[in-house]
C-alpha positions in Angstrom: 69.7 -25.9 -37.3 69.1 -21.8 -36.2 72.0 -22.8 -33.6 74.4 -23.3 -36.0 74.1 -19.8 -37.4 75.8 -18.4 -33.8 79.2 -20.5 -34.6 81.7 -21.3 -37.3 81.4 -24.7 -39.0 85.0 -25.5 -37.7 83.8 -24.8 -34.0 80.8 -26.9 -34.0 82.2 -29.8 -36.1 85.3 -31.5 -35.5 86.6 -33.3 -38.4 84.9 -36.1 -40.1 87.2 -39.2 -40.5 86.8 -41.8 -42.8 89.2 -44.9 -44.1 92.8 -43.3 -45.1 90.8 -39.5 -45.1 89.2 -36.9 -43.2 87.2 -33.8 -43.9 87.3 -30.6 -42.4 86.1 -26.9 -43.2 88.3 -24.7 -45.4 90.3 -22.6 -43.4 92.3 -19.5 -44.9 95.5 -21.1 -43.8 94.4 -24.1 -46.3 95.0 -21.1 -49.0 98.5 -22.4 -50.5 97.5 -25.9 -50.5 94.3 -25.7 -51.8 96.1 -23.5 -55.0 98.5 -25.8 -56.0 96.2 -28.8 -56.2 93.8 -27.2 -57.8 96.2 -25.2 -60.6 98.1 -28.9 -61.1 94.6 -30.5 -61.8 93.2 -27.4 -63.6 93.2 -29.8 -66.7 91.8 -32.4 -64.9 89.1 -30.8 -63.3 87.7 -28.3 -66.1 85.8 -31.0 -68.1 83.6 -31.3 -65.1 83.2 -27.9 -63.2 81.7 -24.7 -64.1 84.1 -22.0 -65.7 86.3 -21.1 -62.6 86.2 -17.0 -62.3 89.3 -15.5 -63.6 90.8 -14.3 -60.0 89.8 -18.2 -58.7 93.2 -19.0 -57.7 94.0 -15.9 -56.1 94.1 -14.7 -52.2 91.5 -12.5 -53.0 89.4 -15.0 -54.8 90.4 -17.8 -52.0 89.0 -15.2 -49.2 85.6 -14.8 -51.1 85.1 -18.4 -50.9 85.5 -18.4 -47.1 83.2 -15.6 -46.8 80.8 -17.5 -49.0 80.6 -20.8 -47.4 80.8 -18.9 -44.3 77.4 -17.4 -45.0 75.8 -20.4 -46.3 76.9 -22.6 -43.2 75.2 -20.0 -41.1 72.6 -19.8 -43.3 72.1 -23.7 -42.9 72.3 -23.3 -47.0 75.5 -25.0 -47.4 78.4 -27.5 -45.5 81.9 -27.0 -47.4 84.7 -29.5 -46.5 88.4 -30.2 -47.4 89.4 -33.5 -48.1 92.6 -34.6 -46.7 95.0 -37.5 -46.7 94.9 -38.8 -43.2 98.5 -39.9 -43.7 100.2 -36.9 -44.5 97.1 -34.6 -43.5 97.8 -33.3 -47.5 95.0 -31.4 -49.0 93.3 -33.7 -52.1 90.1 -32.8 -52.9 86.6 -31.1 -51.5 82.8 -32.2 -50.8 80.3 -30.0 -50.4 76.6 -30.4 -49.6 74.7 -27.2 -51.1 70.7 -26.5 -52.0 70.2 -27.7 -48.2 66.1 -27.7 -48.3 64.3 -28.0 -44.9 60.9 -28.5 -43.4 59.3 -31.0 -45.4 62.1 -32.2 -47.9 65.3 -32.3 -45.8 67.3 -32.7 -48.9 70.7 -31.4 -49.9 73.2 -31.9 -53.0 76.1 -33.4 -53.0 78.9 -32.2 -55.5 83.2 -33.1 -54.9 86.2 -32.8 -56.9 89.3 -34.6 -56.1 92.9 -33.3 -57.4 94.5 -35.6 -60.1 97.4 -36.9 -58.3 94.6 -38.7 -56.2 92.3 -39.6 -58.5 90.6 -43.4 -58.7 92.7 -44.3 -55.4 89.3 -44.2 -53.4 89.8 -41.4 -51.3 86.7 -39.6 -52.5 85.3 -42.7 -51.9 86.2 -43.0 -48.4 85.6 -39.2 -48.2 81.9 -39.8 -49.3 81.3 -42.6 -47.1 82.8 -40.7 -44.4 80.6 -37.7 -44.6 77.0 -39.9 -45.3 76.1 -40.5 -41.7 77.4 -36.7 -40.9 74.5 -36.1 -43.1 71.8 -38.0 -41.9 72.6 -38.5 -38.5 74.1 -34.6 -37.6 72.5 -32.5 -40.5 69.4 -34.5 -40.1 68.8 -34.8 -43.9 66.3 -37.5 -45.2 67.7 -37.2 -48.9 71.2 -36.7 -50.3 71.2 -35.9 -54.3 74.3 -35.8 -56.4 74.1 -35.3 -60.3 77.2 -36.2 -63.2 77.5 -36.1 -66.4 76.8 -39.0 -68.2 80.2 -39.7 -69.6 81.8 -39.4 -66.5 82.4 -42.7 -65.4 84.3 -42.3 -62.6 81.7 -40.1 -60.6 79.0 -42.7 -61.7 81.3 -45.4 -60.3 81.8 -43.5 -57.0 78.0 -42.9 -56.6 76.6 -46.0 -57.2 79.7 -47.9 -55.2 78.2 -45.5 -52.3 74.7 -46.7 -52.3 73.5 -43.9 -54.7 71.1 -45.1 -56.9 69.9 -43.5 -60.4 66.9 -41.9 -60.7 66.8 -39.4 -63.7 68.5 -37.6 -66.5 68.0 -34.1 -66.7 68.8 -32.2 -69.9 70.9 -29.4 -70.0 70.8 -29.3 -66.1 73.8 -27.5 -65.3 76.0 -25.1 -66.9 79.8 -27.0 -66.9 82.6 -26.1 -68.4 81.0 -23.3 -70.5 78.2 -25.6 -71.8 74.9 -26.9 -70.5 75.0 -30.2 -70.1 72.9 -33.3 -69.9 73.2 -34.8 -66.1 72.4 -38.4 -64.7 70.5 -37.8 -61.2 71.5 -39.8 -58.3 69.9 -39.9 -54.8 70.5 -41.7 -51.4 68.2 -42.1 -48.4 68.5 -42.2 -45.0 67.1 -45.3 -45.2 69.4 -46.5 -47.6 72.3 -45.7 -44.9 72.8 -49.6 -44.3 73.8 -50.5 -47.9 
């Protein structure tokens, strides 16, 4: 995937379209809308995310985020996308493939978030469902992995509905909301794509 390093994600990949949603690479023009949905969803998201940096919702923090996204993309390490409601083109969440491993693994880890006003309305399920063919057919991965806190019933339901299978339990797997949290481990293989 070395040819990815010469262009930006927005130049290389058009929007990924799903049922009622679309995914596209984050851009600086998304800043105001991103801040709004993240700020109004802080209490909703905090239990499921790492501690937010003090400057997370600032323009400078967002610029650094975009720079990191670009570097990760060019290095074939991660593929970040924002999730938009198709009808209104409103930013409603995000989905990122991280920890991309090539060679004998051909795998990556899927993470996602949704703004509180848009939760439990099927948007993230549609986003993940649209992303799966992109991961397997365009990025040529063999395996998608995801992890969630055992008490996050919404995330468990999302993963199982989109064809991920539970594979294990990892003790103190990630530091979420300032605490090392156990996680359920899920995966979906390319051959599972017909599920």
